[in-house]
PDB file as gemmi writes it, atoms N, CA and C in Angstrom:
CRYST1    1.000    1.000    1.000  90.00  90.00  90.00 P 1                      
ATOM      1  N   MET A   1       0.838  -1.183   0.000  1.00  0.00           N  
ATOM      2  CA  MET A   1       0.000   0.000   0.000  1.00  0.00           C  
ATOM      3  C   MET A   1       0.883   1.247   0.000  1.00  0.00           C  
ATOM      4  N   ALA A   2       0.478   2.229  -0.791  1.00  0.00           N  
ATOM      5  CA  ALA A   2       1.256   3.463  -0.920  1.00  0.00           C  
ATOM      6  C   ALA A   2       1.146   4.311   0.345  1.00  0.00           C  
ATOM      7  N   LYS A   3       2.183   5.045   0.613  1.00  0.00           N  
ATOM      8  CA  LYS A   3       2.223   5.955   1.752  1.00  0.00           C  
ATOM      9  C   LYS A   3       1.274   7.123   1.486  1.00  0.00           C  
ATOM     10  N   GLU A   4       0.479   7.502   2.497  1.00  0.00           N  
ATOM     11  CA  GLU A   4      -0.402   8.664   2.380  1.00  0.00           C  
ATOM     12  C   GLU A   4       0.332   9.888   2.895  1.00  0.00           C  
ATOM     13  N   ILE A   5       0.271  10.968   2.125  1.00  0.00           N  
ATOM     14  CA  ILE A   5       0.940  12.208   2.487  1.00  0.00           C  
ATOM     15  C   ILE A   5      -0.096  13.323   2.496  1.00  0.00           C  
ATOM     16  N   SER A   6      -0.152  14.048   3.583  1.00  0.00           N  
ATOM     17  CA  SER A   6      -1.141  15.123   3.703  1.00  0.00           C  
ATOM     18  C   SER A   6      -0.727  16.331   2.857  1.00  0.00           C  
ATOM     19  N   LEU A   7      -1.713  17.123   2.479  1.00  0.00           N  
ATOM     20  CA  LEU A   7      -1.447  18.343   1.730  1.00  0.00           C  
ATOM     21  C   LEU A   7      -0.635  19.312   2.586  1.00  0.00           C  
ATOM     22  N   ALA A   8      -0.865  19.301   3.893  1.00  0.00           N  
ATOM     23  CA  ALA A   8      -0.090  20.161   4.797  1.00  0.00           C  
ATOM     24  C   ALA A   8       1.398  19.811   4.725  1.00  0.00           C  
ATOM     25  N   THR A   9       1.708  18.539   4.619  1.00  0.00           N  
ATOM     26  CA  THR A   9       3.107  18.119   4.491  1.00  0.00           C  
ATOM     27  C   THR A   9       3.680  18.554   3.154  1.00  0.00           C  
ATOM     28  N   VAL A  10       2.897  18.380   2.088  1.00  0.00           N  
ATOM     29  CA  VAL A  10       3.343  18.782   0.752  1.00  0.00           C  
ATOM     30  C   VAL A  10       3.657  20.283   0.739  1.00  0.00           C  
ATOM     31  N   LYS A  11       2.810  21.073   1.381  1.00  0.00           N  
ATOM     32  CA  LYS A  11       2.983  22.532   1.390  1.00  0.00           C  
ATOM     33  C   LYS A  11       4.303  22.965   2.015  1.00  0.00           C  
ATOM     34  N   LYS A  12       4.879  22.147   2.871  1.00  0.00           N  
ATOM     35  CA  LYS A  12       6.162  22.471   3.507  1.00  0.00           C  
ATOM     36  C   LYS A  12       7.335  22.339   2.540  1.00  0.00           C  
ATOM     37  N   HIS A  13       7.132  21.633   1.455  1.00  0.00           N  
ATOM     38  CA  HIS A  13       8.189  21.356   0.477  1.00  0.00           C  
ATOM     39  C   HIS A  13       7.964  22.235  -0.761  1.00  0.00           C  
ATOM     40  N   ASN A  14       8.116  23.530  -0.571  1.00  0.00           N  
ATOM     41  CA  ASN A  14       7.727  24.492  -1.606  1.00  0.00           C  
ATOM     42  C   ASN A  14       8.866  25.374  -2.104  1.00  0.00           C  
ATOM     43  N   LYS A  15      10.079  24.879  -2.014  1.00  0.00           N  
ATOM     44  CA  LYS A  15      11.258  25.632  -2.460  1.00  0.00           C  
ATOM     45  C   LYS A  15      11.986  24.845  -3.548  1.00  0.00           C  
ATOM     46  N   ALA A  16      12.808  25.534  -4.309  1.00  0.00           N  
ATOM     47  CA  ALA A  16      13.538  24.880  -5.401  1.00  0.00           C  
ATOM     48  C   ALA A  16      14.424  23.748  -4.908  1.00  0.00           C  
ATOM     49  N   ASP A  17      14.974  23.892  -3.694  1.00  0.00           N  
ATOM     50  CA  ASP A  17      15.866  22.849  -3.191  1.00  0.00           C  
ATOM     51  C   ASP A  17      15.140  21.805  -2.338  1.00  0.00           C  
ATOM     52  N   ASP A  18      13.820  21.900  -2.294  1.00  0.00           N  
ATOM     53  CA  ASP A  18      12.968  20.937  -1.575  1.00  0.00           C  
ATOM     54  C   ASP A  18      11.583  21.059  -2.182  1.00  0.00           C  
ATOM     55  N   LEU A  19      11.357  20.348  -3.292  1.00  0.00           N  
ATOM     56  CA  LEU A  19      10.222  20.620  -4.165  1.00  0.00           C  
ATOM     57  C   LEU A  19       9.341  19.388  -4.362  1.00  0.00           C  
ATOM     58  N   TRP A  20       8.176  19.421  -3.711  1.00  0.00           N  
ATOM     59  CA  TRP A  20       7.190  18.363  -3.889  1.00  0.00           C  
ATOM     60  C   TRP A  20       5.994  18.962  -4.617  1.00  0.00           C  
ATOM     61  N   ILE A  21       5.357  18.132  -5.438  1.00  0.00           N  
ATOM     62  CA  ILE A  21       4.133  18.546  -6.115  1.00  0.00           C  
ATOM     63  C   ILE A  21       3.133  17.398  -6.095  1.00  0.00           C  
ATOM     64  N   VAL A  22       1.877  17.759  -6.272  1.00  0.00           N  
ATOM     65  CA  VAL A  22       0.795  16.781  -6.381  1.00  0.00           C  
ATOM     66  C   VAL A  22       0.291  16.814  -7.818  1.00  0.00           C  
ATOM     67  N   ILE A  23       0.236  15.650  -8.439  1.00  0.00           N  
ATOM     68  CA  ILE A  23      -0.346  15.502  -9.780  1.00  0.00           C  
ATOM     69  C   ILE A  23      -1.316  14.343  -9.712  1.00  0.00           C  
ATOM     70  N   GLU A  24      -2.577  14.618 -10.018  1.00  0.00           N  
ATOM     71  CA  GLU A  24      -3.629  13.594 -10.023  1.00  0.00           C  
ATOM     72  C   GLU A  24      -3.617  12.769  -8.735  1.00  0.00           C  
ATOM     73  N   ASN A  25      -3.569  13.478  -7.613  1.00  0.00           N  
ATOM     74  CA  ASN A  25      -3.634  12.891  -6.262  1.00  0.00           C  
ATOM     75  C   ASN A  25      -2.448  11.994  -5.918  1.00  0.00           C  
ATOM     76  N   LYS A  26      -1.358  12.140  -6.640  1.00  0.00           N  
ATOM     77  CA  LYS A  26      -0.118  11.439  -6.326  1.00  0.00           C  
ATOM     78  C   LYS A  26       0.939  12.496  -6.002  1.00  0.00           C  
ATOM     79  N   VAL A  27       1.794  12.180  -5.026  1.00  0.00           N  
ATOM     80  CA  VAL A  27       2.805  13.138  -4.579  1.00  0.00           C  
ATOM     81  C   VAL A  27       4.162  12.750  -5.159  1.00  0.00           C  
ATOM     82  N   TYR A  28       4.858  13.757  -5.680  1.00  0.00           N  
ATOM     83  CA  TYR A  28       6.159  13.549  -6.304  1.00  0.00           C  
ATOM     84  C   TYR A  28       7.182  14.491  -5.681  1.00  0.00           C  
ATOM     85  N   ASP A  29       8.366  13.960  -5.413  1.00  0.00           N  
ATOM     86  CA  ASP A  29       9.492  14.779  -4.982  1.00  0.00           C  
ATOM     87  C   ASP A  29      10.347  15.010  -6.222  1.00  0.00           C  
ATOM     88  N   VAL A  30      10.209  16.190  -6.829  1.00  0.00           N  
ATOM     89  CA  VAL A  30      10.898  16.487  -8.080  1.00  0.00           C  
ATOM     90  C   VAL A  30      12.104  17.408  -7.875  1.00  0.00           C  
ATOM     91  N   THR A  31      12.594  17.449  -6.644  1.00  0.00           N  
ATOM     92  CA  THR A  31      13.743  18.303  -6.330  1.00  0.00           C  
ATOM     93  C   THR A  31      14.914  18.022  -7.262  1.00  0.00           C  
ATOM     94  N   LYS A  32      15.261  16.762  -7.447  1.00  0.00           N  
ATOM     95  CA  LYS A  32      16.420  16.393  -8.265  1.00  0.00           C  
ATOM     96  C   LYS A  32      16.140  16.505  -9.766  1.00  0.00           C  
ATOM     97  N   PHE A  33      14.875  16.635 -10.143  1.00  0.00           N  
ATOM     98  CA  PHE A  33      14.501  16.696 -11.553  1.00  0.00           C  
ATOM     99  C   PHE A  33      14.371  18.131 -12.056  1.00  0.00           C  
ATOM    100  N   ARG A  34      14.271  19.085 -11.163  1.00  0.00           N  
ATOM    101  CA  ARG A  34      13.933  20.447 -11.564  1.00  0.00           C  
ATOM    102  C   ARG A  34      14.871  21.035 -12.607  1.00  0.00           C  
ATOM    103  N   LEU A  35      16.160  20.734 -12.534  1.00  0.00           N  
ATOM    104  CA  LEU A  35      17.115  21.286 -13.508  1.00  0.00           C  
ATOM    105  C   LEU A  35      17.064  20.550 -14.846  1.00  0.00           C  
ATOM    106  N   GLU A  36      16.508  19.348 -14.856  1.00  0.00           N  
ATOM    107  CA  GLU A  36      16.384  18.563 -16.088  1.00  0.00           C  
ATOM    108  C   GLU A  36      15.036  18.782 -16.780  1.00  0.00           C  
ATOM    109  N   HIS A  37      14.095  19.393 -16.078  1.00  0.00           N  
ATOM    110  CA  HIS A  37      12.735  19.531 -16.600  1.00  0.00           C  
ATOM    111  C   HIS A  37      12.744  20.321 -17.910  1.00  0.00           C  
ATOM    112  N   PRO A  38      12.204  19.736 -18.987  1.00  0.00           N  
ATOM    113  CA  PRO A  38      12.218  20.403 -20.299  1.00  0.00           C  
ATOM    114  C   PRO A  38      11.509  21.758 -20.299  1.00  0.00           C  
ATOM    115  N   GLY A  39      10.545  21.938 -19.421  1.00  0.00           N  
ATOM    116  CA  GLY A  39       9.825  23.211 -19.346  1.00  0.00           C  
ATOM    117  C   GLY A  39      10.537  24.238 -18.490  1.00  0.00           C  
ATOM    118  N   GLY A  40      11.685  23.867 -17.958  1.00  0.00           N  
ATOM    119  CA  GLY A  40      12.453  24.783 -17.120  1.00  0.00           C  
ATOM    120  C   GLY A  40      12.135  24.624 -15.650  1.00  0.00           C  
ATOM    121  N   GLU A  41      13.074  25.036 -14.847  1.00  0.00           N  
ATOM    122  CA  GLU A  41      12.941  24.931 -13.391  1.00  0.00           C  
ATOM    123  C   GLU A  41      11.753  25.750 -12.882  1.00  0.00           C  
ATOM    124  N   ASP A  42      11.558  26.932 -13.440  1.00  0.00           N  
ATOM    125  CA  ASP A  42      10.501  27.825 -12.947  1.00  0.00           C  
ATOM    126  C   ASP A  42       9.115  27.206 -13.024  1.00  0.00           C  
ATOM    127  N   SER A  43       8.870  26.402 -14.058  1.00  0.00           N  
ATOM    128  CA  SER A  43       7.535  25.815 -14.189  1.00  0.00           C  
ATOM    129  C   SER A  43       7.244  24.843 -13.051  1.00  0.00           C  
ATOM    130  N   LEU A  44       8.278  24.202 -12.516  1.00  0.00           N  
ATOM    131  CA  LEU A  44       8.084  23.328 -11.351  1.00  0.00           C  
ATOM    132  C   LEU A  44       8.016  24.141 -10.065  1.00  0.00           C  
ATOM    133  N   VAL A  45       8.865  25.134  -9.939  1.00  0.00           N  
ATOM    134  CA  VAL A  45       8.870  25.965  -8.731  1.00  0.00           C  
ATOM    135  C   VAL A  45       7.527  26.675  -8.573  1.00  0.00           C  
ATOM    136  N   ASP A  46       6.892  27.036  -9.687  1.00  0.00           N  
ATOM    137  CA  ASP A  46       5.587  27.711  -9.636  1.00  0.00           C  
ATOM    138  C   ASP A  46       4.513  26.869  -8.960  1.00  0.00           C  
ATOM    139  N   VAL A  47       4.628  25.550  -9.032  1.00  0.00           N  
ATOM    140  CA  VAL A  47       3.617  24.677  -8.429  1.00  0.00           C  
ATOM    141  C   VAL A  47       4.158  23.932  -7.203  1.00  0.00           C  
ATOM    142  N   ALA A  48       5.315  24.344  -6.728  1.00  0.00           N  
ATOM    143  CA  ALA A  48       5.939  23.681  -5.578  1.00  0.00           C  
ATOM    144  C   ALA A  48       5.039  23.741  -4.357  1.00  0.00           C  
ATOM    145  N   GLY A  49       4.891  22.602  -3.698  1.00  0.00           N  
ATOM    146  CA  GLY A  49       4.118  22.536  -2.467  1.00  0.00           C  
ATOM    147  C   GLY A  49       2.617  22.574  -2.651  1.00  0.00           C  
ATOM    148  N   ARG A  50       2.156  22.304  -3.859  1.00  0.00           N  
ATOM    149  CA  ARG A  50       0.705  22.332  -4.083  1.00  0.00           C  
ATOM    150  C   ARG A  50       0.306  21.370  -5.204  1.00  0.00           C  
ATOM    151  N   ASP A  51      -0.988  21.366  -5.497  1.00  0.00           N  
ATOM    152  CA  ASP A  51      -1.514  20.522  -6.562  1.00  0.00           C  
ATOM    153  C   ASP A  51      -1.273  21.208  -7.899  1.00  0.00           C  
ATOM    154  N   GLY A  52      -0.501  20.584  -8.755  1.00  0.00           N  
ATOM    155  CA  GLY A  52      -0.204  21.131 -10.071  1.00  0.00           C  
ATOM    156  C   GLY A  52      -0.887  20.374 -11.191  1.00  0.00           C  
ATOM    157  N   THR A  53      -1.949  19.645 -10.858  1.00  0.00           N  
ATOM    158  CA  THR A  53      -2.635  18.818 -11.860  1.00  0.00           C  
ATOM    159  C   THR A  53      -3.134  19.643 -13.041  1.00  0.00           C  
ATOM    160  N   LYS A  54      -3.775  20.764 -12.769  1.00  0.00           N  
ATOM    161  CA  LYS A  54      -4.330  21.586 -13.855  1.00  0.00           C  
ATOM    162  C   LYS A  54      -3.220  22.033 -14.804  1.00  0.00           C  
ATOM    163  N   GLU A  55      -2.143  22.543 -14.254  1.00  0.00           N  
ATOM    164  CA  GLU A  55      -1.035  23.000 -15.081  1.00  0.00           C  
ATOM    165  C   GLU A  55      -0.420  21.838 -15.867  1.00  0.00           C  
ATOM    166  N   PHE A  56      -0.294  20.694 -15.220  1.00  0.00           N  
ATOM    167  CA  PHE A  56       0.267  19.503 -15.872  1.00  0.00           C  
ATOM    168  C   PHE A  56      -0.592  19.093 -17.063  1.00  0.00           C  
ATOM    169  N   ILE A  57      -1.887  19.072 -16.876  1.00  0.00           N  
ATOM    170  CA  ILE A  57      -2.801  18.673 -17.941  1.00  0.00           C  
ATOM    171  C   ILE A  57      -2.850  19.729 -19.042  1.00  0.00           C  
ATOM    172  N   ASP A  58      -2.868  21.010 -18.643  1.00  0.00           N  
ATOM    173  CA  ASP A  58      -2.930  22.093 -19.632  1.00  0.00           C  
ATOM    174  C   ASP A  58      -1.760  22.055 -20.608  1.00  0.00           C  
ATOM    175  N   VAL A  59      -0.583  21.661 -20.124  1.00  0.00           N  
ATOM    176  CA  VAL A  59       0.604  21.590 -20.981  1.00  0.00           C  
ATOM    177  C   VAL A  59       0.506  20.407 -21.939  1.00  0.00           C  
ATOM    178  N   GLY A  60      -0.192  19.359 -21.533  1.00  0.00           N  
ATOM    179  CA  GLY A  60      -0.342  18.189 -22.390  1.00  0.00           C  
ATOM    180  C   GLY A  60       0.891  17.306 -22.390  1.00  0.00           C  
ATOM    181  N   HIS A  61       1.311  16.884 -21.226  1.00  0.00           N  
ATOM    182  CA  HIS A  61       2.506  16.046 -21.099  1.00  0.00           C  
ATOM    183  C   HIS A  61       2.340  14.715 -21.837  1.00  0.00           C  
ATOM    184  N   SER A  62       3.433  14.229 -22.365  1.00  0.00           N  
ATOM    185  CA  SER A  62       3.444  12.986 -23.141  1.00  0.00           C  
ATOM    186  C   SER A  62       3.430  11.759 -22.232  1.00  0.00           C  
ATOM    187  N   LEU A  63       3.262  10.596 -22.849  1.00  0.00           N  
ATOM    188  CA  LEU A  63       3.364   9.336 -22.111  1.00  0.00           C  
ATOM    189  C   LEU A  63       4.778   9.160 -21.563  1.00  0.00           C  
ATOM    190  N   GLU A  64       5.752   9.631 -22.310  1.00  0.00           N  
ATOM    191  CA  GLU A  64       7.136   9.559 -21.846  1.00  0.00           C  
ATOM    192  C   GLU A  64       7.316  10.366 -20.553  1.00  0.00           C  
ATOM    193  N   ALA A  65       6.699  11.528 -20.488  1.00  0.00           N  
ATOM    194  CA  ALA A  65       6.778  12.358 -19.279  1.00  0.00           C  
ATOM    195  C   ALA A  65       6.153  11.624 -18.098  1.00  0.00           C  
ATOM    196  N   ARG A  66       5.043  10.956 -18.349  1.00  0.00           N  
ATOM    197  CA  ARG A  66       4.390  10.196 -17.275  1.00  0.00           C  
ATOM    198  C   ARG A  66       5.261   9.034 -16.801  1.00  0.00           C  
ATOM    199  N   GLU A  67       6.017   8.455 -17.710  1.00  0.00           N  
ATOM    200  CA  GLU A  67       6.954   7.387 -17.327  1.00  0.00           C  
ATOM    201  C   GLU A  67       8.073   7.934 -16.455  1.00  0.00           C  
ATOM    202  N   ILE A  68       8.602   9.075 -16.833  1.00  0.00           N  
ATOM    203  CA  ILE A  68       9.675   9.709 -16.060  1.00  0.00           C  
ATOM    204  C   ILE A  68       9.193  10.033 -14.645  1.00  0.00           C  
ATOM    205  N   MET A  69       7.952  10.463 -14.537  1.00  0.00           N  
ATOM    206  CA  MET A  69       7.397  10.836 -13.237  1.00  0.00           C  
ATOM    207  C   MET A  69       7.441   9.693 -12.223  1.00  0.00           C  
ATOM    208  N   LYS A  70       7.323   8.484 -12.704  1.00  0.00           N  
ATOM    209  CA  LYS A  70       7.271   7.328 -11.807  1.00  0.00           C  
ATOM    210  C   LYS A  70       8.490   7.253 -10.891  1.00  0.00           C  
ATOM    211  N   LYS A  71       9.631   7.723 -11.375  1.00  0.00           N  
ATOM    212  CA  LYS A  71      10.858   7.695 -10.570  1.00  0.00           C  
ATOM    213  C   LYS A  71      10.773   8.617  -9.357  1.00  0.00           C  
ATOM    214  N   PHE A  72       9.911   9.615  -9.428  1.00  0.00           N  
ATOM    215  CA  PHE A  72       9.851  10.637  -8.385  1.00  0.00           C  
ATOM    216  C   PHE A  72       8.630  10.489  -7.471  1.00  0.00           C  
ATOM    217  N   TYR A  73       7.829   9.469  -7.711  1.00  0.00           N  
ATOM    218  CA  TYR A  73       6.632   9.209  -6.915  1.00  0.00           C  
ATOM    219  C   TYR A  73       7.021   8.813  -5.492  1.00  0.00           C  
ATOM    220  N   ILE A  74       6.410   9.480  -4.494  1.00  0.00           N  
ATOM    221  CA  ILE A  74       6.716   9.152  -3.098  1.00  0.00           C  
ATOM    222  C   ILE A  74       5.487   8.746  -2.292  1.00  0.00           C  
ATOM    223  N   GLY A  75       4.296   8.914  -2.830  1.00  0.00           N  
ATOM    224  CA  GLY A  75       3.101   8.492  -2.112  1.00  0.00           C  
ATOM    225  C   GLY A  75       1.843   9.106  -2.695  1.00  0.00           C  
ATOM    226  N   ASP A  76       0.725   8.755  -2.072  1.00  0.00           N  
ATOM    227  CA  ASP A  76      -0.573   9.273  -2.498  1.00  0.00           C  
ATOM    228  C   ASP A  76      -1.003  10.414  -1.598  1.00  0.00           C  
ATOM    229  N   LEU A  77      -1.732  11.347  -2.166  1.00  0.00           N  
ATOM    230  CA  LEU A  77      -2.304  12.418  -1.368  1.00  0.00           C  
ATOM    231  C   LEU A  77      -3.293  11.801  -0.381  1.00  0.00           C  
ATOM    232  N   ALA A  78      -3.259  12.263   0.862  1.00  0.00           N  
ATOM    233  CA  ALA A  78      -4.147  11.731   1.892  1.00  0.00           C  
ATOM    234  C   ALA A  78      -5.607  11.855   1.449  1.00  0.00           C  
ATOM    235  N   ALA A  79      -6.374  10.833   1.725  1.00  0.00           N  
ATOM    236  CA  ALA A  79      -7.782  10.794   1.311  1.00  0.00           C  
ATOM    237  C   ALA A  79      -8.547  12.024   1.787  1.00  0.00           C  
ATOM    238  N   ALA A  80      -8.237  12.505   2.980  1.00  0.00           N  
ATOM    239  CA  ALA A  80      -8.941  13.674   3.525  1.00  0.00           C  
ATOM    240  C   ALA A  80      -8.671  14.946   2.721  1.00  0.00           C  
ATOM    241  N   ASP A  81      -7.577  14.959   1.957  1.00  0.00           N  
ATOM    242  CA  ASP A  81      -7.212  16.149   1.189  1.00  0.00           C  
ATOM    243  C   ASP A  81      -7.629  16.082  -0.275  1.00  0.00           C  
ATOM    244  N   ILE A  82      -8.172  14.972  -0.685  1.00  0.00           N  
ATOM    245  CA  ILE A  82      -8.608  14.842  -2.077  1.00  0.00           C  
ATOM    246  C   ILE A  82      -9.926  15.574  -2.247  1.00  0.00           C  
ATOM    247  N   LYS A  83      -9.933  16.485  -3.226  1.00  0.00           N  
ATOM    248  CA  LYS A  83     -11.143  17.261  -3.490  1.00  0.00           C  
ATOM    249  C   LYS A  83     -12.198  16.348  -4.093  1.00  0.00           C  
ATOM    250  N   LYS A  84     -13.368  16.455  -3.553  1.00  0.00           N  
ATOM    251  CA  LYS A  84     -14.493  15.681  -4.068  1.00  0.00           C  
ATOM    252  C   LYS A  84     -15.231  16.521  -5.098  1.00  0.00           C  
ATOM    253  N   ASN A  85     -15.435  15.964  -6.263  1.00  0.00           N  
ATOM    254  CA  ASN A  85     -16.243  16.648  -7.266  1.00  0.00           C  
ATOM    255  C   ASN A  85     -17.699  16.458  -6.908  1.00  0.00           C  
ATOM    256  N   SER A  86     -18.414  17.564  -6.867  1.00  0.00           N  
ATOM    257  CA  SER A  86     -19.827  17.438  -6.530  1.00  0.00           C  
ATOM    258  C   SER A  86     -20.562  16.789  -7.691  1.00  0.00           C  
ATOM    259  N   PRO A  87     -21.446  15.863  -7.385  1.00  0.00           N  
ATOM    260  CA  PRO A  87     -22.178  15.187  -8.461  1.00  0.00           C  
ATOM    261  C   PRO A  87     -23.134  16.151  -9.161  1.00  0.00           C  
ATOM    262  N   ILE A  88     -23.401  15.864 -10.410  1.00  0.00           N  
ATOM    263  CA  ILE A  88     -24.357  16.676 -11.152  1.00  0.00           C  
ATOM    264  C   ILE A  88     -25.754  16.321 -10.659  1.00  0.00           C  
ATOM    265  N   ARG A  89     -26.470  17.329 -10.262  1.00  0.00           N  
ATOM    266  CA  ARG A  89     -27.819  17.099  -9.753  1.00  0.00           C  
ATOM    267  C   ARG A  89     -28.823  17.159 -10.895  1.00  0.00           C  
ATOM    268  N   CYS A  90     -29.962  16.593 -10.665  1.00  0.00           N  
ATOM    269  CA  CYS A  90     -31.039  16.556 -11.653  1.00  0.00           C  
ATOM    270  C   CYS A  90     -31.418  17.978 -12.079  1.00  0.00           C  
ATOM    271  N   ALA A  91     -31.389  18.919 -11.136  1.00  0.00           N  
ATOM    272  CA  ALA A  91     -31.732  20.301 -11.459  1.00  0.00           C  
ATOM    273  C   ALA A  91     -30.771  20.879 -12.498  1.00  0.00           C  
ATOM    274  N   HIS A  92     -29.494  20.517 -12.411  1.00  0.00           N  
ATOM    275  CA  HIS A  92     -28.517  21.012 -13.383  1.00  0.00           C  
ATOM    276  C   HIS A  92     -28.832  20.479 -14.777  1.00  0.00           C  
ATOM    277  N   VAL A  93     -29.175  19.211 -14.849  1.00  0.00           N  
ATOM    278  CA  VAL A  93     -29.509  18.600 -16.133  1.00  0.00           C  
ATOM    279  C   VAL A  93     -30.754  19.265 -16.714  1.00  0.00           C  
ATOM    280  N   GLY A  94     -31.748  19.486 -15.860  1.00  0.00           N  
ATOM    281  CA  GLY A  94     -32.980  20.138 -16.306  1.00  0.00           C  
ATOM    282  C   GLY A  94     -32.734  21.538 -16.842  1.00  0.00           C  
ATOM    283  N   LEU A  95     -31.898  22.300 -16.156  1.00  0.00           N  
ATOM    284  CA  LEU A  95     -31.579  23.651 -16.614  1.00  0.00           C  
ATOM    285  C   LEU A  95     -30.844  23.611 -17.949  1.00  0.00           C  
ATOM    286  N   ALA A  96     -29.916  22.690 -18.097  1.00  0.00           N  
ATOM    287  CA  ALA A  96     -29.151  22.576 -19.337  1.00  0.00           C  
ATOM    288  C   ALA A  96     -30.069  22.198 -20.500  1.00  0.00           C  
ATOM    289  N   LEU A  97     -30.938  21.236 -20.279  1.00  0.00           N  
ATOM    290  CA  LEU A  97     -31.865  20.824 -21.340  1.00  0.00           C  
ATOM    291  C   LEU A  97     -32.828  21.951 -21.698  1.00  0.00           C  
ATOM    292  N   GLY A  98     -33.274  22.681 -20.685  1.00  0.00           N  
ATOM    293  CA  GLY A  98     -34.159  23.825 -20.930  1.00  0.00           C  
ATOM    294  C   GLY A  98     -33.471  24.891 -21.772  1.00  0.00           C  
ATOM    295  N   ALA A  99     -32.211  25.160 -21.474  1.00  0.00           N  
ATOM    296  CA  ALA A  99     -31.464  26.157 -22.235  1.00  0.00           C  
ATOM    297  C   ALA A  99     -31.280  25.714 -23.684  1.00  0.00           C  
ATOM    298  N   VAL A 100     -30.989  24.434 -23.886  1.00  0.00           N  
ATOM    299  CA  VAL A 100     -30.829  23.908 -25.243  1.00  0.00           C  
ATOM    300  C   VAL A 100     -32.151  24.021 -26.000  1.00  0.00           C  
ATOM    301  N   PHE A 101     -33.248  23.634 -25.377  1.00  0.00           N  
ATOM    302  CA  PHE A 101     -34.561  23.716 -26.013  1.00  0.00           C  
ATOM    303  C   PHE A 101     -34.894  25.155 -26.386  1.00  0.00           C  
ATOM    304  N   LEU A 102     -34.659  26.076 -25.460  1.00  0.00           N  
ATOM    305  CA  LEU A 102     -34.937  27.486 -25.710  1.00  0.00           C  
ATOM    306  C   LEU A 102     -34.097  28.004 -26.877  1.00  0.00           C  
ATOM    307  N   GLY A 103     -32.831  27.589 -26.946  1.00  0.00           N  
ATOM    308  CA  GLY A 103     -31.957  27.999 -28.043  1.00  0.00           C  
ATOM    309  C   GLY A 103     -32.470  27.511 -29.391  1.00  0.00           C  
ATOM    310  N   PHE A 104     -32.883  26.233 -29.448  1.00  0.00           N  
ATOM    311  CA  PHE A 104     -33.423  25.697 -30.703  1.00  0.00           C  
ATOM    312  C   PHE A 104     -34.730  26.399 -31.078  1.00  0.00           C  
ATOM    313  N   ALA A 105     -35.572  26.662 -30.111  1.00  0.00           N  
ATOM    314  CA  ALA A 105     -36.836  27.351 -30.380  1.00  0.00           C  
ATOM    315  C   ALA A 105     -36.574  28.747 -30.940  1.00  0.00           C  
ATOM    316  N   LEU A 106     -35.614  29.442 -30.367  1.00  0.00           N  
ATOM    317  CA  LEU A 106     -35.274  30.785 -30.829  1.00  0.00           C  
ATOM    318  C   LEU A 106     -34.742  30.750 -32.260  1.00  0.00           C  
ATOM    319  N   ILE A 107     -33.892  29.796 -32.568  1.00  0.00           N  
ATOM    320  CA  ILE A 107     -33.361  29.661 -33.927  1.00  0.00           C  
ATOM    321  C   ILE A 107     -34.498  29.371 -34.907  1.00  0.00           C  
ATOM    322  N   TYR A 108     -35.421  28.499 -34.526  1.00  0.00           N  
ATOM    323  CA  TYR A 108     -36.562  28.151 -35.379  1.00  0.00           C  
ATOM    324  C   TYR A 108     -37.407  29.391 -35.680  1.00  0.00           C  
ATOM    325  N   VAL A 109     -37.703  30.156 -34.666  1.00  0.00           N  
ATOM    326  CA  VAL A 109     -38.546  31.340 -34.824  1.00  0.00           C  
ATOM    327  C   VAL A 109     -37.857  32.367 -35.725  1.00  0.00           C  
ATOM    328  N   ILE A 110     -36.568  32.571 -35.519  1.00  0.00           N  
ATOM    329  CA  ILE A 110     -35.832  33.552 -36.319  1.00  0.00           C  
ATOM    330  C   ILE A 110     -35.770  33.110 -37.773  1.00  0.00           C  
ATOM    331  N   LYS A 111     -35.520  31.826 -38.036  1.00  0.00           N  
ATOM    332  CA  LYS A 111     -35.426  31.337 -39.414  1.00  0.00           C  
ATOM    333  C   LYS A 111     -36.766  31.391 -40.119  1.00  0.00           C  
ATOM    334  N   ARG A 112     -37.843  31.256 -39.400  1.00  0.00           N  
ATOM    335  CA  ARG A 112     -39.187  31.281 -39.999  1.00  0.00           C  
ATOM    336  C   ARG A 112     -39.663  32.709 -40.185  1.00  0.00           C  
ATOM    337  N   GLY A 113     -38.888  33.658 -39.749  1.00  0.00           N  
ATOM    338  CA  GLY A 113     -39.295  35.054 -39.902  1.00  0.00           C  
ATOM    339  C   GLY A 113     -40.326  35.452 -38.879  1.00  0.00           C  
ATOM    340  N   GLY A 114     -40.341  34.771 -37.765  1.00  0.00           N  
ATOM    341  CA  GLY A 114     -41.335  35.071 -36.734  1.00  0.00           C  
ATOM    342  C   GLY A 114     -40.897  36.141 -35.759  1.00  0.00           C  
ATOM    343  N   GLY A 115     -39.847  36.841 -36.092  1.00  0.00           N  
ATOM    344  CA  GLY A 115     -39.368  37.915 -35.216  1.00  0.00           C  
ATOM    345  C   GLY A 115     -40.305  39.098 -35.282  1.00  0.00           C  
ATOM    346  N   PRO A 116     -39.994  40.155 -34.592  1.00  0.00           N  
ATOM    347  CA  PRO A 116     -40.845  41.351 -34.571  1.00  0.00           C  
ATOM    348  C   PRO A 116     -40.961  41.957 -35.974  1.00  0.00           C  
ATOM    349  N   LYS A 117     -42.159  42.403 -36.319  1.00  0.00           N  
ATOM    350  CA  LYS A 117     -42.417  43.032 -37.627  1.00  0.00           C  
ATOM    351  C   LYS A 117     -42.041  44.496 -37.563  1.00  0.00           C  
ATOM    352  N   GLN A 118     -41.471  44.981 -38.624  1.00  0.00           N  
ATOM    353  CA  GLN A 118     -41.045  46.388 -38.661  1.00  0.00           C  
ATOM    354  C   GLN A 118     -41.847  47.156 -39.643  1.00  0.00           C  
TER     355      GLN A 118                                                      
END                                                                             
């Protein structure tokens, strides 16, 4: 079983010479990798001591990058610190469907010339 590491612990490792990051709820010690990182040291230092998942995904890292990451894996983010995505409620679906229906109705009316007469 993987070691659980709290976000509070990760936050303590927020310097270039002691650099931990969280990616997809996994904790990595990338201190020794920072000078080799193709995106430059600053891109890692910017997310030091916190969750860098969004930035990691936004850049579009390759499968090779994900393989390299395995060497720096030190544990999983503690379950208590994992953000829970709120489930989509029925009301949200209803509002979305209503908006889509209203949009199609509006397009239909405009194309048929049912807009205001001048």
